PDB file with one MODEL, atoms N, CA, C and O in Angstrom:
MODEL        1
ATOM      1  N   UNK A   1      21.275  71.785  25.766  1.00  0.00           N
ATOM      2  CA  UNK A   1      20.963  70.691  24.816  1.00  0.00           C
ATOM      3  C   UNK A   1      21.073  69.449  25.570  1.00  0.00           C
ATOM      4  O   UNK A   1      20.311  68.563  25.183  1.00  0.00           O
ATOM      5  N   UNK A   2      21.899  69.142  26.635  1.00  0.00           N
ATOM      6  CA  UNK A   2      21.974  68.022  27.286  1.00  0.00           C
ATOM      7  C   UNK A   2      20.818  67.897  28.165  1.00  0.00           C
ATOM      8  O   UNK A   2      20.318  66.791  28.366  1.00  0.00           O
ATOM      9  N   UNK A   3      20.325  69.042  28.745  1.00  0.00           N
ATOM     10  CA  UNK A   3      19.193  69.020  29.633  1.00  0.00           C
ATOM     11  C   UNK A   3      17.918  68.616  28.722  1.00  0.00           C
ATOM     12  O   UNK A   3      17.071  67.874  29.220  1.00  0.00           O
ATOM     13  N   UNK A   4      17.780  69.044  27.523  1.00  0.00           N
ATOM     14  CA  UNK A   4      16.605  68.684  26.713  1.00  0.00           C
ATOM     15  C   UNK A   4      16.570  67.247  26.414  1.00  0.00           C
ATOM     16  O   UNK A   4      15.514  66.618  26.481  1.00  0.00           O
ATOM     17  N   UNK A   5      17.809  66.644  26.049  1.00  0.00           N
ATOM     18  CA  UNK A   5      18.091  65.316  25.733  1.00  0.00           C
ATOM     19  C   UNK A   5      17.648  64.456  26.942  1.00  0.00           C
ATOM     20  O   UNK A   5      17.059  63.394  26.740  1.00  0.00           O
ATOM     21  N   UNK A   6      17.924  64.899  28.216  1.00  0.00           N
ATOM     22  CA  UNK A   6      17.470  64.167  29.458  1.00  0.00           C
ATOM     23  C   UNK A   6      16.039  64.149  29.618  1.00  0.00           C
ATOM     24  O   UNK A   6      15.426  63.136  29.955  1.00  0.00           O
ATOM     25  N   UNK A   7      15.456  65.358  29.359  1.00  0.00           N
ATOM     26  CA  UNK A   7      13.930  65.502  29.510  1.00  0.00           C
ATOM     27  C   UNK A   7      13.345  64.472  28.556  1.00  0.00           C
ATOM     28  O   UNK A   7      12.513  63.653  28.947  1.00  0.00           O
ATOM     29  N   UNK A   8      13.779  64.517  27.323  1.00  0.00           N
ATOM     30  CA  UNK A   8      13.233  63.461  26.300  1.00  0.00           C
ATOM     31  C   UNK A   8      13.284  62.018  26.841  1.00  0.00           C
ATOM     32  O   UNK A   8      12.296  61.292  26.944  1.00  0.00           O
ATOM     33  N   UNK A   9      14.425  61.715  27.144  1.00  0.00           N
ATOM     34  CA  UNK A   9      14.609  60.317  27.657  1.00  0.00           C
ATOM     35  C   UNK A   9      13.719  59.971  28.976  1.00  0.00           C
ATOM     36  O   UNK A   9      13.218  58.861  29.160  1.00  0.00           O
ATOM     37  N   UNK A  10      13.594  61.038  29.842  1.00  0.00           N
ATOM     38  CA  UNK A  10      12.662  60.741  30.961  1.00  0.00           C
ATOM     39  C   UNK A  10      11.217  60.794  30.532  1.00  0.00           C
ATOM     40  O   UNK A  10      10.422  60.038  31.089  1.00  0.00           O
ATOM     41  N   UNK A  11      10.819  61.600  29.615  1.00  0.00           N
ATOM     42  CA  UNK A  11       9.517  61.611  29.230  1.00  0.00           C
ATOM     43  C   UNK A  11       9.189  60.218  28.512  1.00  0.00           C
ATOM     44  O   UNK A  11       8.131  59.624  28.721  1.00  0.00           O
ATOM     45  N   UNK A  12      10.072  59.797  27.747  1.00  0.00           N
ATOM     46  CA  UNK A  12       9.910  58.297  27.040  1.00  0.00           C
ATOM     47  C   UNK A  12       9.772  57.299  28.202  1.00  0.00           C
ATOM     48  O   UNK A  12       8.944  56.393  28.106  1.00  0.00           O
ATOM     49  N   UNK A  13      10.486  57.414  29.211  1.00  0.00           N
ATOM     50  CA  UNK A  13      10.601  56.271  30.183  1.00  0.00           C
ATOM     51  C   UNK A  13       9.103  56.397  31.063  1.00  0.00           C
ATOM     52  O   UNK A  13       8.485  55.409  31.458  1.00  0.00           O
ATOM     53  N   UNK A  14       8.735  57.601  31.243  1.00  0.00           N
ATOM     54  CA  UNK A  14       7.465  57.755  32.003  1.00  0.00           C
ATOM     55  C   UNK A  14       6.285  57.189  31.197  1.00  0.00           C
ATOM     56  O   UNK A  14       5.393  56.581  31.788  1.00  0.00           O
ATOM     57  N   UNK A  15       6.250  57.380  29.791  1.00  0.00           N
ATOM     58  CA  UNK A  15       5.402  56.919  28.917  1.00  0.00           C
ATOM     59  C   UNK A  15       5.447  55.320  29.035  1.00  0.00           C
ATOM     60  O   UNK A  15       4.436  54.653  29.254  1.00  0.00           O
ATOM     61  N   UNK A  16       6.537  54.859  28.891  1.00  0.00           N
ATOM     62  CA  UNK A  16       6.718  53.381  28.931  1.00  0.00           C
ATOM     63  C   UNK A  16       6.068  52.739  30.260  1.00  0.00           C
ATOM     64  O   UNK A  16       5.392  51.711  30.262  1.00  0.00           O
ATOM     65  N   UNK A  17       6.365  53.466  31.316  1.00  0.00           N
ATOM     66  CA  UNK A  17       5.980  52.896  32.622  1.00  0.00           C
ATOM     67  C   UNK A  17       4.588  53.120  32.840  1.00  0.00           C
ATOM     68  O   UNK A  17       3.994  52.337  33.582  1.00  0.00           O
ATOM     69  N   UNK A  18       3.897  54.190  32.242  1.00  0.00           N
ATOM     70  CA  UNK A  18       2.607  54.388  32.394  1.00  0.00           C
ATOM     71  C   UNK A  18       1.646  53.657  31.264  1.00  0.00           C
ATOM     72  O   UNK A  18       0.443  53.893  31.151  1.00  0.00           O
ATOM     73  N   UNK A  19       2.296  52.845  30.552  1.00  0.00           N
ATOM     74  CA  UNK A  19       1.479  52.040  29.465  1.00  0.00           C
ATOM     75  C   UNK A  19       1.010  53.087  28.407  1.00  0.00           C
ATOM     76  O   UNK A  19       0.009  52.786  27.757  1.00  0.00           O
ATOM     77  N   UNK A  20       1.578  54.200  28.177  1.00  0.00           N
ATOM     78  CA  UNK A  20       1.257  55.191  27.106  1.00  0.00           C
ATOM     79  C   UNK A  20       0.211  56.195  27.587  1.00  0.00           C
ATOM     80  O   UNK A  20      -0.020  57.168  26.868  1.00  0.00           O
ATOM     81  N   UNK A  21      -0.428  56.045  28.721  1.00  0.00           N
ATOM     82  CA  UNK A  21      -1.413  56.892  29.104  1.00  0.00           C
ATOM     83  C   UNK A  21      -0.909  58.543  29.002  1.00  0.00           C
ATOM     84  O   UNK A  21      -1.642  59.460  28.632  1.00  0.00           O
ATOM     85  N   UNK A  22       0.271  58.656  29.350  1.00  0.00           N
ATOM     86  CA  UNK A  22       0.824  60.030  29.492  1.00  0.00           C
ATOM     87  C   UNK A  22       0.872  60.653  28.073  1.00  0.00           C
ATOM     88  O   UNK A  22       0.995  61.876  28.020  1.00  0.00           O
ATOM     89  N   UNK A  23       0.793  59.987  26.975  1.00  0.00           N
ATOM     90  CA  UNK A  23       0.883  60.443  25.652  1.00  0.00           C
ATOM     91  C   UNK A  23      -0.342  61.308  25.417  1.00  0.00           C
ATOM     92  O   UNK A  23      -0.217  62.207  24.586  1.00  0.00           O
ATOM     93  N   UNK A  24      -1.394  61.177  25.972  1.00  0.00           N
ATOM     94  CA  UNK A  24      -2.625  62.073  25.874  1.00  0.00           C
ATOM     95  C   UNK A  24      -2.295  63.524  26.109  1.00  0.00           C
ATOM     96  O   UNK A  24      -2.814  64.441  25.473  1.00  0.00           O
ATOM     97  N   UNK A  25      -1.308  63.691  27.162  1.00  0.00           N
ATOM     98  CA  UNK A  25      -1.219  64.986  27.640  1.00  0.00           C
ATOM     99  C   UNK A  25      -0.094  65.842  26.856  1.00  0.00           C
ATOM    100  O   UNK A  25       0.155  67.014  27.138  1.00  0.00           O
ATOM    101  N   UNK A  26       0.480  65.195  25.953  1.00  0.00           N
ATOM    102  CA  UNK A  26       1.468  65.912  25.131  1.00  0.00           C
ATOM    103  C   UNK A  26       2.858  65.893  25.749  1.00  0.00           C
ATOM    104  O   UNK A  26       2.999  65.891  26.972  1.00  0.00           O
ATOM    105  N   UNK A  27       3.889  65.881  24.901  1.00  0.00           N
ATOM    106  CA  UNK A  27       5.288  66.005  25.487  1.00  0.00           C
ATOM    107  C   UNK A  27       5.442  67.229  26.282  1.00  0.00           C
ATOM    108  O   UNK A  27       6.195  67.187  27.254  1.00  0.00           O
ATOM    109  N   UNK A  28       4.824  68.309  25.991  1.00  0.00           N
ATOM    110  CA  UNK A  28       5.020  69.599  26.507  1.00  0.00           C
ATOM    111  C   UNK A  28       4.919  69.557  28.102  1.00  0.00           C
ATOM    112  O   UNK A  28       5.718  69.988  28.933  1.00  0.00           O
ATOM    113  N   UNK A  29       3.691  68.905  28.279  1.00  0.00           N
ATOM    114  CA  UNK A  29       3.233  68.681  29.753  1.00  0.00           C
ATOM    115  C   UNK A  29       4.124  67.855  30.598  1.00  0.00           C
ATOM    116  O   UNK A  29       4.481  68.139  31.741  1.00  0.00           O
ATOM    117  N   UNK A  30       4.490  66.657  29.822  1.00  0.00           N
ATOM    118  CA  UNK A  30       5.306  65.724  30.540  1.00  0.00           C
ATOM    119  C   UNK A  30       6.694  66.285  30.892  1.00  0.00           C
ATOM    120  O   UNK A  30       7.160  66.016  31.999  1.00  0.00           O
ATOM    121  N   UNK A  31       7.341  66.995  30.085  1.00  0.00           N
ATOM    122  CA  UNK A  31       8.599  67.484  30.248  1.00  0.00           C
ATOM    123  C   UNK A  31       8.516  68.558  31.345  1.00  0.00           C
ATOM    124  O   UNK A  31       9.398  68.670  32.197  1.00  0.00           O
ATOM    125  N   UNK A  32       7.411  69.357  31.294  1.00  0.00           N
ATOM    126  CA  UNK A  32       7.362  70.394  32.525  1.00  0.00           C
ATOM    127  C   UNK A  32       7.112  69.663  33.715  1.00  0.00           C
ATOM    128  O   UNK A  32       7.733  69.998  34.724  1.00  0.00           O
ATOM    129  N   UNK A  33       6.247  68.650  33.770  1.00  0.00           N
ATOM    130  CA  UNK A  33       6.141  67.919  35.041  1.00  0.00           C
ATOM    131  C   UNK A  33       7.325  67.097  35.520  1.00  0.00           C
ATOM    132  O   UNK A  33       7.518  66.935  36.725  1.00  0.00           O
ATOM    133  N   UNK A  34       8.067  66.610  34.652  1.00  0.00           N
ATOM    134  CA  UNK A  34       9.348  66.048  35.227  1.00  0.00           C
ATOM    135  C   UNK A  34      10.205  66.906  35.741  1.00  0.00           C
ATOM    136  O   UNK A  34      10.830  66.559  36.743  1.00  0.00           O
ATOM    137  N   UNK A  35      10.422  68.228  35.158  1.00  0.00           N
ATOM    138  CA  UNK A  35      11.216  69.273  35.742  1.00  0.00           C
ATOM    139  C   UNK A  35      10.676  69.772  36.983  1.00  0.00           C
ATOM    140  O   UNK A  35      11.470  70.191  37.826  1.00  0.00           O
ATOM    141  N   UNK A  36       9.414  69.787  37.218  1.00  0.00           N
ATOM    142  CA  UNK A  36       8.804  70.300  38.574  1.00  0.00           C
ATOM    143  C   UNK A  36       8.884  69.149  39.633  1.00  0.00           C
ATOM    144  O   UNK A  36       8.825  69.461  40.822  1.00  0.00           O
ATOM    145  N   UNK A  37       9.010  67.867  39.279  1.00  0.00           N
ATOM    146  CA  UNK A  37       9.133  66.993  40.279  1.00  0.00           C
ATOM    147  C   UNK A  37      10.348  67.225  41.167  1.00  0.00           C
ATOM    148  O   UNK A  37      10.308  66.990  42.374  1.00  0.00           O
ATOM    149  N   UNK A  38      11.473  67.709  40.523  1.00  0.00           N
ATOM    150  CA  UNK A  38      12.642  68.019  41.396  1.00  0.00           C
ATOM    151  C   UNK A  38      12.320  69.091  42.380  1.00  0.00           C
ATOM    152  O   UNK A  38      13.002  69.158  43.403  1.00  0.00           O
ATOM    153  N   UNK A  39      11.342  69.944  42.174  1.00  0.00           N
ATOM    154  CA  UNK A  39      11.064  71.142  43.009  1.00  0.00           C
ATOM    155  C   UNK A  39      10.084  70.725  44.140  1.00  0.00           C
ATOM    156  O   UNK A  39      10.000  71.380  45.179  1.00  0.00           O
ATOM    157  N   UNK A  40       9.386  69.668  43.912  1.00  0.00           N
ATOM    158  CA  UNK A  40       8.276  69.277  44.958  1.00  0.00           C
ATOM    159  C   UNK A  40       8.720  68.385  45.776  1.00  0.00           C
ATOM    160  O   UNK A  40       8.918  67.229  45.404  1.00  0.00           O
ATOM    161  N   UNK A  41       8.944  68.798  47.022  1.00  0.00           N
ATOM    162  CA  UNK A  41       9.444  67.795  48.053  1.00  0.00           C
ATOM    163  C   UNK A  41       8.522  66.661  48.385  1.00  0.00           C
ATOM    164  O   UNK A  41       7.327  66.781  48.652  1.00  0.00           O
ATOM    165  N   UNK A  42       9.242  65.492  48.338  1.00  0.00           N
ATOM    166  CA  UNK A  42       8.415  64.299  48.519  1.00  0.00           C
ATOM    167  C   UNK A  42       7.699  63.640  47.309  1.00  0.00           C
ATOM    168  O   UNK A  42       6.933  62.686  47.441  1.00  0.00           O
ATOM    169  N   UNK A  43       8.014  64.236  46.089  1.00  0.00           N
ATOM    170  CA  UNK A  43       7.397  63.610  45.022  1.00  0.00           C
ATOM    171  C   UNK A  43       8.274  62.442  44.494  1.00  0.00           C
ATOM    172  O   UNK A  43       9.448  62.285  44.830  1.00  0.00           O
ATOM    173  N   UNK A  44       7.618  61.662  43.662  1.00  0.00           N
ATOM    174  CA  UNK A  44       8.337  60.608  43.017  1.00  0.00           C
ATOM    175  C   UNK A  44       7.638  60.151  41.663  1.00  0.00           C
ATOM    176  O   UNK A  44       6.445  60.339  41.427  1.00  0.00           O
ATOM    177  N   UNK A  45       8.425  59.605  40.910  1.00  0.00           N
ATOM    178  CA  UNK A  45       7.831  59.350  39.433  1.00  0.00           C
ATOM    179  C   UNK A  45       6.529  58.552  39.589  1.00  0.00           C
ATOM    180  O   UNK A  45       5.537  58.904  38.952  1.00  0.00           O
ATOM    181  N   UNK A  46       6.487  57.367  40.508  1.00  0.00           N
ATOM    182  CA  UNK A  46       5.359  56.542  40.561  1.00  0.00           C
ATOM    183  C   UNK A  46       4.114  57.380  40.867  1.00  0.00           C
ATOM    184  O   UNK A  46       3.110  57.332  40.156  1.00  0.00           O
ATOM    185  N   UNK A  47       4.220  58.139  41.943  1.00  0.00           N
ATOM    186  CA  UNK A  47       3.198  59.071  42.540  1.00  0.00           C
ATOM    187  C   UNK A  47       2.755  59.996  41.360  1.00  0.00           C
ATOM    188  O   UNK A  47       1.544  60.144  41.195  1.00  0.00           O
ATOM    189  N   UNK A  48       3.617  60.620  40.538  1.00  0.00           N
ATOM    190  CA  UNK A  48       3.166  61.534  39.535  1.00  0.00           C
ATOM    191  C   UNK A  48       2.353  60.849  38.486  1.00  0.00           C
ATOM    192  O   UNK A  48       1.326  61.363  38.043  1.00  0.00           O
ATOM    193  N   UNK A  49       2.863  59.538  38.034  1.00  0.00           N
ATOM    194  CA  UNK A  49       2.204  58.772  37.058  1.00  0.00           C
ATOM    195  C   UNK A  49       0.851  58.475  37.468  1.00  0.00           C
ATOM    196  O   UNK A  49      -0.075  58.731  36.698  1.00  0.00           O
ATOM    197  N   UNK A  50       0.618  57.897  38.745  1.00  0.00           N
ATOM    198  CA  UNK A  50      -0.675  57.592  39.359  1.00  0.00           C
ATOM    199  C   UNK A  50      -1.563  58.851  39.269  1.00  0.00           C
ATOM    200  O   UNK A  50      -2.688  58.761  38.777  1.00  0.00           O
ATOM    201  N   UNK A  51      -1.104  59.975  39.714  1.00  0.00           N
ATOM    202  CA  UNK A  51      -1.910  61.107  39.673  1.00  0.00           C
ATOM    203  C   UNK A  51      -2.287  61.617  38.233  1.00  0.00           C
ATOM    204  O   UNK A  51      -3.425  62.032  38.013  1.00  0.00           O
ATOM    205  N   UNK A  52      -1.421  61.586  37.358  1.00  0.00           N
ATOM    206  CA  UNK A  52      -1.805  61.907  35.997  1.00  0.00           C
ATOM    207  C   UNK A  52      -2.832  61.019  35.363  1.00  0.00           C
ATOM    208  O   UNK A  52      -3.787  61.443  34.713  1.00  0.00           O
ATOM    209  N   UNK A  53      -2.572  59.758  35.597  1.00  0.00           N
ATOM    210  CA  UNK A  53      -3.373  58.719  35.005  1.00  0.00           C
ATOM    211  C   UNK A  53      -4.941  59.050  35.436  1.00  0.00           C
ATOM    212  O   UNK A  53      -5.876  58.796  34.676  1.00  0.00           O
ATOM    213  N   UNK A  54      -5.111  59.631  36.712  1.00  0.00           N
ATOM    214  CA  UNK A  54      -6.452  59.846  37.104  1.00  0.00           C
ATOM    215  C   UNK A  54      -7.052  61.181  36.565  1.00  0.00           C
ATOM    216  O   UNK A  54      -8.227  61.506  36.737  1.00  0.00           O
ATOM    217  N   UNK A  55      -6.159  61.890  35.920  1.00  0.00           N
ATOM    218  CA  UNK A  55      -6.702  63.220  35.441  1.00  0.00           C
ATOM    219  C   UNK A  55      -7.247  63.105  34.120  1.00  0.00           C
ATOM    220  O   UNK A  55      -6.706  62.291  33.372  1.00  0.00           O
ATOM    221  N   UNK A  56      -8.282  63.816  33.670  1.00  0.00           N
ATOM    222  CA  UNK A  56      -8.788  63.823  32.298  1.00  0.00           C
ATOM    223  C   UNK A  56      -7.780  64.442  31.367  1.00  0.00           C
ATOM    224  O   UNK A  56      -6.996  65.307  31.758  1.00  0.00           O
ATOM    225  N   UNK A  57      -7.810  63.972  30.081  1.00  0.00           N
ATOM    226  CA  UNK A  57      -6.703  64.561  29.121  1.00  0.00           C
ATOM    227  C   UNK A  57      -6.796  65.914  28.910  1.00  0.00           C
ATOM    228  O   UNK A  57      -5.842  66.486  28.382  1.00  0.00           O
ATOM    229  N   UNK A  58      -7.894  66.600  29.269  1.00  0.00           N
ATOM    230  CA  UNK A  58      -8.056  68.042  29.155  1.00  0.00           C
ATOM    231  C   UNK A  58      -7.744  68.889  30.354  1.00  0.00           C
ATOM    232  O   UNK A  58      -7.947  70.104  30.348  1.00  0.00           O
ATOM    233  N   UNK A  59      -7.258  68.252  31.364  1.00  0.00           N
ATOM    234  CA  UNK A  59      -7.069  68.939  32.574  1.00  0.00           C
ATOM    235  C   UNK A  59      -6.405  70.292  32.516  1.00  0.00           C
ATOM    236  O   UNK A  59      -6.924  71.334  32.914  1.00  0.00           O
ATOM    237  N   UNK A  60      -5.066  70.161  31.919  1.00  0.00           N
ATOM    238  CA  UNK A  60      -4.268  71.390  31.900  1.00  0.00           C
ATOM    239  C   UNK A  60      -4.954  72.388  30.947  1.00  0.00           C
ATOM    240  O   UNK A  60      -5.031  73.575  31.266  1.00  0.00           O
ATOM    241  N   UNK A  61      -5.443  71.939  29.804  1.00  0.00           N
ATOM    242  CA  UNK A  61      -6.209  72.932  28.807  1.00  0.00           C
ATOM    243  C   UNK A  61      -7.354  73.721  29.516  1.00  0.00           C
ATOM    244  O   UNK A  61      -7.589  74.903  29.264  1.00  0.00           O
ATOM    245  N   UNK A  62      -8.035  72.984  30.408  1.00  0.00           N
ATOM    246  CA  UNK A  62      -9.267  73.540  30.999  1.00  0.00           C
ATOM    247  C   UNK A  62      -8.679  74.511  32.150  1.00  0.00           C
ATOM    248  O   UNK A  62      -9.064  75.675  32.256  1.00  0.00           O
ATOM    249  N   UNK A  63      -7.826  73.999  32.903  1.00  0.00           N
ATOM    250  CA  UNK A  63      -7.276  74.797  34.169  1.00  0.00           C
ATOM    251  C   UNK A  63      -6.625  75.921  33.747  1.00  0.00           C
ATOM    252  O   UNK A  63      -6.950  76.980  34.284  1.00  0.00           O
ATOM    253  N   UNK A  64      -5.693  75.928  32.819  1.00  0.00           N
ATOM    254  CA  UNK A  64      -4.815  77.210  32.411  1.00  0.00           C
ATOM    255  C   UNK A  64      -4.914  77.539  31.086  1.00  0.00           C
ATOM    256  O   UNK A  64      -4.281  78.536  30.739  1.00  0.00           O
ATOM    257  N   UNK A  65      -5.603  76.900  30.187  1.00  0.00           N
ATOM    258  CA  UNK A  65      -5.684  77.112  28.775  1.00  0.00           C
ATOM    259  C   UNK A  65      -4.739  76.582  27.892  1.00  0.00           C
ATOM    260  O   UNK A  65      -3.565  76.503  28.253  1.00  0.00           O
ATOM    261  N   UNK A  66      -5.129  76.166  26.661  1.00  0.00           N
ATOM    262  CA  UNK A  66      -4.273  75.354  25.746  1.00  0.00           C
ATOM    263  C   UNK A  66      -3.136  76.164  25.289  1.00  0.00           C
ATOM    264  O   UNK A  66      -2.123  75.591  24.888  1.00  0.00           O
ATOM    265  N   UNK A  67      -3.216  77.513  25.314  1.00  0.00           N
ATOM    266  CA  UNK A  67      -2.048  78.244  24.902  1.00  0.00           C
ATOM    267  C   UNK A  67      -1.079  78.718  25.898  1.00  0.00           C
ATOM    268  O   UNK A  67      -0.222  79.559  25.624  1.00  0.00           O
ATOM    269  N   UNK A  68      -1.232  78.114  27.191  1.00  0.00           N
ATOM    270  CA  UNK A  68      -0.284  78.437  28.388  1.00  0.00           C
ATOM    271  C   UNK A  68       1.056  78.171  27.946  1.00  0.00           C
ATOM    272  O   UNK A  68       1.347  77.254  27.179  1.00  0.00           O
ATOM    273  N   UNK A  69       1.903  79.024  28.465  1.00  0.00           N
ATOM    274  CA  UNK A  69       3.422  79.046  28.270  1.00  0.00           C
ATOM    275  C   UNK A  69       3.946  77.884  29.296  1.00  0.00           C
ATOM    276  O   UNK A  69       3.310  77.528  30.287  1.00  0.00           O
ATOM    277  N   UNK A  70       4.986  77.447  28.966  1.00  0.00           N
ATOM    278  CA  UNK A  70       5.708  76.395  29.899  1.00  0.00           C
ATOM    279  C   UNK A  70       5.785  76.957  31.273  1.00  0.00           C
ATOM    280  O   UNK A  70       5.422  76.323  32.264  1.00  0.00           O
ATOM    281  N   UNK A  71       6.292  78.228  31.308  1.00  0.00           N
ATOM    282  CA  UNK A  71       6.250  78.957  32.601  1.00  0.00           C
ATOM    283  C   UNK A  71       4.951  79.007  33.450  1.00  0.00           C
ATOM    284  O   UNK A  71       4.969  78.861  34.672  1.00  0.00           O
ATOM    285  N   UNK A  72       3.768  79.232  32.691  1.00  0.00           N
ATOM    286  CA  UNK A  72       2.545  79.317  33.424  1.00  0.00           C
ATOM    287  C   UNK A  72       2.250  77.886  33.824  1.00  0.00           C
ATOM    288  O   UNK A  72       1.810  77.725  34.962  1.00  0.00           O
ATOM    289  N   UNK A  73       2.428  76.819  33.050  1.00  0.00           N
ATOM    290  CA  UNK A  73       2.058  75.470  33.435  1.00  0.00           C
ATOM    291  C   UNK A  73       2.928  75.076  34.497  1.00  0.00           C
ATOM    292  O   UNK A  73       2.472  74.342  35.374  1.00  0.00           O
ATOM    293  N   UNK A  74       4.177  75.477  34.547  1.00  0.00           N
ATOM    294  CA  UNK A  74       5.068  75.092  35.609  1.00  0.00           C
ATOM    295  C   UNK A  74       4.670  75.670  36.937  1.00  0.00           C
ATOM    296  O   UNK A  74       4.652  75.009  37.975  1.00  0.00           O
ATOM    297  N   UNK A  75       4.343  76.978  36.845  1.00  0.00           N
ATOM    298  CA  UNK A  75       3.977  77.659  38.057  1.00  0.00           C
ATOM    299  C   UNK A  75       2.678  77.011  38.623  1.00  0.00           C
ATOM    300  O   UNK A  75       2.605  76.754  39.824  1.00  0.00           O
ATOM    301  N   UNK A  76       1.715  76.761  37.820  1.00  0.00           N
ATOM    302  CA  UNK A  76       0.518  76.030  38.092  1.00  0.00           C
ATOM    303  C   UNK A  76       0.755  74.657  38.886  1.00  0.00           C
ATOM    304  O   UNK A  76       0.248  74.395  39.977  1.00  0.00           O
ATOM    305  N   UNK A  77       1.495  73.940  38.253  1.00  0.00           N
ATOM    306  CA  UNK A  77       2.013  72.589  38.931  1.00  0.00           C
ATOM    307  C   UNK A  77       2.482  72.840  40.282  1.00  0.00           C
ATOM    308  O   UNK A  77       1.930  72.352  41.269  1.00  0.00           O
ATOM    309  N   UNK A  78       3.560  73.645  40.334  1.00  0.00           N
ATOM    310  CA  UNK A  78       4.320  73.830  41.590  1.00  0.00           C
ATOM    311  C   UNK A  78       3.253  74.392  42.766  1.00  0.00           C
ATOM    312  O   UNK A  78       3.256  73.885  43.887  1.00  0.00           O
ATOM    313  N   UNK A  79       2.451  75.355  42.448  1.00  0.00           N
ATOM    314  CA  UNK A  79       1.579  75.972  43.328  1.00  0.00           C
ATOM    315  C   UNK A  79       0.254  75.022  43.665  1.00  0.00           C
ATOM    316  O   UNK A  79      -0.399  75.271  44.679  1.00  0.00           O
ATOM    317  N   UNK A  80      -0.051  74.135  42.955  1.00  0.00           N
ATOM    318  CA  UNK A  80      -1.242  73.270  43.126  1.00  0.00           C
ATOM    319  C   UNK A  80      -0.882  71.713  43.139  1.00  0.00           C
ATOM    320  O   UNK A  80      -1.716  70.871  42.807  1.00  0.00           O
ATOM    321  N   UNK A  81       0.256  71.426  43.494  1.00  0.00           N
ATOM    322  CA  UNK A  81       0.745  69.993  43.528  1.00  0.00           C
ATOM    323  C   UNK A  81      -0.246  69.124  44.317  1.00  0.00           C
ATOM    324  O   UNK A  81      -0.665  68.058  43.867  1.00  0.00           O
ATOM    325  N   UNK A  82      -0.617  69.638  45.557  1.00  0.00           N
ATOM    326  CA  UNK A  82      -1.525  68.891  46.359  1.00  0.00           C
ATOM    327  C   UNK A  82      -2.986  68.557  45.721  1.00  0.00           C
ATOM    328  O   UNK A  82      -3.586  67.555  46.112  1.00  0.00           O
ATOM    329  N   UNK A  83      -3.519  69.368  44.783  1.00  0.00           N
ATOM    330  CA  UNK A  83      -4.765  69.252  43.931  1.00  0.00           C
ATOM    331  C   UNK A  83      -4.679  67.995  42.992  1.00  0.00           C
ATOM    332  O   UNK A  83      -5.700  67.422  42.612  1.00  0.00           O
ATOM    333  N   UNK A  84      -3.492  67.617  42.657  1.00  0.00           N
ATOM    334  CA  UNK A  84      -3.357  66.547  41.663  1.00  0.00           C
ATOM    335  C   UNK A  84      -3.744  65.248  42.262  1.00  0.00           C
ATOM    336  O   UNK A  84      -3.700  64.219  41.588  1.00  0.00           O
TER     337      UNK A  84
ENDMDL
END
């Protein structure tokens, strides 16, 4: 429960910092990206935001499908971080 609340707060903060651009991607992807940032060495919120702002809104849907599970999205981001 506490972890979900923290993810919600972090997602809201990232949306604020990015000027709302991240809202296009949906909370599901934002939460997943926040969790994966901890696993990617050398990543930081500013870098994540800049990379996402450059991505088309349909990036994840096109790359792994709109019905992808959180685990599939998470694995994709972790394995392909340098492509962002």
